[in-house]
N, C-alpha and C positions, 0 to 999 in steps of 0.2 A: 504494500499499499503505500502510495506517495505521501510524504507528510505535508500538512497544510502549509500554505503560502501565508505567512503573517506579515502584514503591512500595516502602516499608519495611514489614516484617512488622508486623502489629497496625495499620496506619495507615487502612485502608479496611475497611468491614464486608463480609461475605460477598456480600450483595446486589448491591454495586457491582463486585466482582471478577467474580462470575457474569456480570452484565450486560455488562461489558467483554469477556469471553471470547465470549459469545454474539454480540455485534457483530463478532467475528472479530479481536478485538485479542489480542495476545499480553500476558502480565502477567509482568513481570520483577522478582523481589525479590532484594536483596542479604541474604545470610545468612552466619553464621559457623559453619563446620564444622570441628571439631578445631582451633580457634585460627586458622583461615585464612579469608579472604573468599571467597564462591562466589555464583554466580547460579543462581537457581531460576527456571526458565521455565514458566509455565502457558499452556495453550492448548486450543482446542476445535476439533475438526474437522467439527462438525455432527452428529456422533453419539457421540463419545468425548471427555472430558476427560482432558488430558495433563499430568502433572506431571514435568517433567525436573529431576531434582536431582542434586547433585554425586556421588551414590552409586547412583542408579537412575532409571530411566523407569518411572513406574507410570501406570495408567489407571484411569478411573472411567467406566463407562457410564451411571449414574444422577447427576442433579444432587444428590441427598441425599448420595450417597458423596462428591462433589466438596466439598460443604459441611462434611461431617463431617471430611475431610482438611485443609481450610482451618482449620478450628477446633483440630483436634488438633495441626497443625504451627505454630500461632500466626502464620499468614500472615494471617488475617482479625481485624478488631478485634472484641473481645467486645461482646456485645449489651448 
């Protein structure tokens, strides 16, 4: 099993994050929520992108939706 890719929010562009997910890697980000550190885990099961955050698990069926989420949440570097 490939180890997860640990990154800081804004460290990598969306293309790199999506590529890692499509390769079967989980991407783990350390974020601060309500003043406390938490992990966000991103993964792709071959059909659906999953974002497991401290407050919810949400899914994106389209790559464009996942890219928009990465941008909106500040997980991907700005272009």
